[in-house]
C-alpha positions in Angstrom: -42.4 9.4 -19.3 -41.0 6.5 -16.9 -37.9 5.1 -18.4 -39.3 1.7 -17.6 -42.2 2.3 -19.9 -39.8 3.7 -22.6 -37.7 0.5 -22.3 -40.8 -1.8 -22.7 -42.1 0.1 -25.5 -38.6 0.0 -27.2 -38.4 -3.9 -26.6 -41.9 -4.3 -27.9 -41.0 -2.6 -31.0 -37.7 -4.6 -31.5 -39.6 -7.8 -30.8 -42.4 -6.9 -33.4 -39.4 -5.9 -36.0 -37.7 -9.4 -35.5 -41.1 -11.0 -35.9 -41.8 -9.3 -39.3 -38.1 -10.0 -40.3 -38.6 -13.7 -39.4 -41.8 -13.9 -41.5 -40.4 -12.2 -44.4 -37.5 -14.7 -44.4 -39.9 -17.8 -44.0 -41.9 -16.3 -46.9 -38.6 -15.8 -49.1 -37.5 -19.4 -48.3 -40.9 -20.7 -49.3 -41.1 -18.8 -52.4 -37.5 -20.2 -53.5 -38.7 -23.8 -52.7 -41.7 -23.4 -55.0 -40.2 -21.1 -57.5 -40.3 -23.7 -60.3 -44.1 -24.4 -59.9 -45.0 -20.6 -59.5 -42.8 -19.6 -62.4 -44.1 -22.0 -64.8 -47.6 -20.7 -64.4 -46.6 -17.1 -63.6 -47.9 -15.8 -66.9 -51.4 -17.5 -66.7 -54.2 -17.5 -64.2 -54.0 -21.2 -63.8 -53.3 -22.1 -60.1 -50.7 -25.0 -60.0 -50.2 -27.8 -57.4 -47.3 -30.0 -57.2 -46.9 -33.8 -57.3 -43.6 -35.1 -55.7 -42.4 -38.7 -55.6 -39.4 -39.3 -53.1 -39.0 -43.0 -54.5 -38.8 -41.9 -58.2 -37.1 -38.9 -57.5 -39.0 -36.2 -59.4 -41.5 -33.5 -58.9 -44.0 -32.0 -61.4 -46.6 -29.1 -61.2 -49.9 -28.9 -63.0 -53.0 -27.0 -62.9 -55.0 -27.2 -59.9 -58.1 -28.2 -61.7 -56.5 -31.2 -63.4 -56.9 -34.6 -62.0 -53.9 -37.3 -61.3 -53.9 -41.0 -61.4 -51.0 -42.8 -59.9 -50.3 -46.3 -60.7 -47.6 -48.1 -58.6 -46.1 -51.4 -59.1 -48.2 -54.3 -58.2 -47.5 -56.8 -55.3 -46.7 -59.7 -57.6 -43.0 -60.4 -58.5 -41.6 -58.4 -61.3 -38.3 -58.2 -63.3 -38.5 -54.4 -62.9 -40.3 -51.9 -60.9 -42.6 -49.3 -63.0 -44.7 -46.6 -61.5 -46.7 -43.9 -63.6 -48.6 -40.8 -63.0 -51.1 -39.6 -65.5 -52.3 -36.0 -65.4 -55.3 -34.9 -67.5 -57.3 -31.7 -67.8 -60.9 -31.8 -66.5 -62.1 -29.2 -69.2 -60.3 -30.8 -72.2 -59.9 -34.5 -71.3 -57.8 -35.1 -74.4 -54.9 -32.8 -72.9 -52.6 -34.9 -70.8 -49.1 -35.5 -69.4 -47.7 -38.9 -68.4 -44.6 -39.7 -66.4 -43.6 -43.3 -66.6 -40.6 -44.4 -64.3 -39.1 -47.9 -64.7 -36.2 -49.3 -62.7 -33.5 -51.0 -65.1 -31.0 -53.2 -64.1 -28.5 -52.3 -66.8 -29.0 -48.8 -67.8 -28.7 -48.2 -71.6 -26.9 -45.3 -73.0 -28.4 -42.1 -74.4 -27.4 -43.4 -77.8 -29.1 -46.7 -77.2 -32.4 -44.9 -76.3 -32.1 -42.5 -79.5 -31.7 -45.8 -81.6 -34.6 -47.6 -80.0 -36.8 -44.7 -81.0 -35.4 -44.7 -84.4 -36.0 -48.4 -84.8 -39.6 -48.0 -83.4 -40.3 -45.4 -86.0 -39.3 -47.7 -88.7 -41.0 -50.9 -87.5 -44.1 -49.2 -86.3 -45.0 -46.3 -88.7 -48.4 -46.0 -87.0 -47.0 -44.7 -84.0 -46.4 -41.4 -85.9 -42.9 -40.4 -84.9 -42.0 -37.2 -86.9 -38.9 -36.2 -85.2 -36.0 -37.6 -82.9 -33.1 -35.7 -81.5 -30.8 -35.6 -78.5 -31.1 -32.5 -76.2 -31.6 -31.5 -72.8 -34.4 -31.7 -70.4 -34.6 -30.7 -66.6 -30.9 -30.2 -66.5 -30.1 -33.8 -67.9 -29.3 -35.1 -71.3 -32.4 -36.5 -73.0 -33.9 -38.0 -76.2 -36.6 -35.7 -77.5 -39.3 -37.1 -79.8 -42.3 -35.5 -81.6 -45.2 -37.6 -82.8 -48.5 -37.1 -84.9 -50.6 -40.3 -84.8 -54.1 -41.7 -85.3 -55.5 -42.9 -82.2 -58.9 -44.9 -81.5 -61.0 -44.3 -78.3 -64.4 -45.4 -77.2 -67.4 -43.0 -76.6 -68.2 -44.1 -73.0 -69.0 -40.9 -71.5 -71.9 -39.8 -73.8 -73.3 -43.4 -73.9 -72.3 -43.8 -77.6 -71.1 -47.1 -78.8 -68.4 -48.0 -81.3 -65.0 -46.3 -81.9 -63.9 -42.9 -83.3 -60.7 -42.2 -84.8 -58.7 -39.1 -84.1 -55.2 -37.4 -84.6 -53.1 -37.1 -81.7 -50.0 -34.8 -81.4 -47.4 -34.4 -78.7 -43.9 -34.9 -77.4 -42.1 -37.8 -75.4 -39.0 -37.2 -73.6 -36.7 -40.3 -72.5 -34.1 -40.1 -70.0 -31.8 -42.5 -68.0 -30.9 -41.4 -64.5 -29.6 -43.2 -61.6 -30.7 -46.6 -62.6 -34.3 -45.4 -63.7 -35.8 -44.9 -67.1 -38.0 -41.8 -67.3 -40.5 -41.2 -70.0 -42.5 -37.9 -70.0 -45.1 -37.6 -72.6 -47.4 -34.7 -73.2 -50.1 -34.1 -75.9 -53.6 -33.5 -77.1 -55.9 -33.8 -80.1 -54.4 -32.4 -83.1 -57.1 -29.7 -83.6 -56.5 -28.5 -79.9 -52.9 -29.0 -79.7 -51.5 -25.6 -80.1 -54.1 -24.1 -77.6 -53.4 -26.9 -75.1 -49.6 -26.7 -75.5 -49.4 -22.8 -75.0 -51.9 -23.1 -71.9 -50.8 -26.2 -70.3 -48.4 -28.5 -71.6 -45.3 -26.3 -71.9 -45.8 -25.0 -68.5 -46.1 -28.6 -66.9 -43.1 -29.9 -68.7 -41.0 -26.8 -67.6 -41.9 -27.6 -63.9 -40.6 -31.1 -63.9 -37.6 -31.4 -61.6 -35.2 -34.1 -60.4 -35.3 -34.1 -56.7 -32.2 -36.1 -56.0 
């Protein structure tokens, strides 16, 4: 066989191998970048998608079939800036996760935040706080709060009037970081909480990351 043909075949082969190696490297880097989202839902058939906020400095992943609503600060003058993200399940509207981010001019300490929740539990027993403790979340120090409370909601979707009382159970996580107060809450109706927590809530919370 002509040496030029052999050389061309060899060059084509090496070029193909380099392309394969480059593609593999890109795939690896992408998988590392989204490892948090994939790992959080890896033991479930739920397909995740990720919400990220550069301004608020966090990202969070949630099931693809969930809905998200983002409420940003208004145009009117405010003493502080406050943004919130509400995630809720389509098949179980009661299951939801809320991320509230508020800019604070003088950041309180973690001890101040813990005392705030303790005082709130005493002054407002209807809030239903059952446990308050210091801990860690997303690599930062946090105050972890558990609650079981009564809640009232209107039956608007079914066309029924009036209000109905229900039990609501969940977790609230409070953190102070880089001049912002983060409050992440996750919960569901009491009767569906265990199932919703195992299937959705724990995975969503574990995917929360600070991005700067």
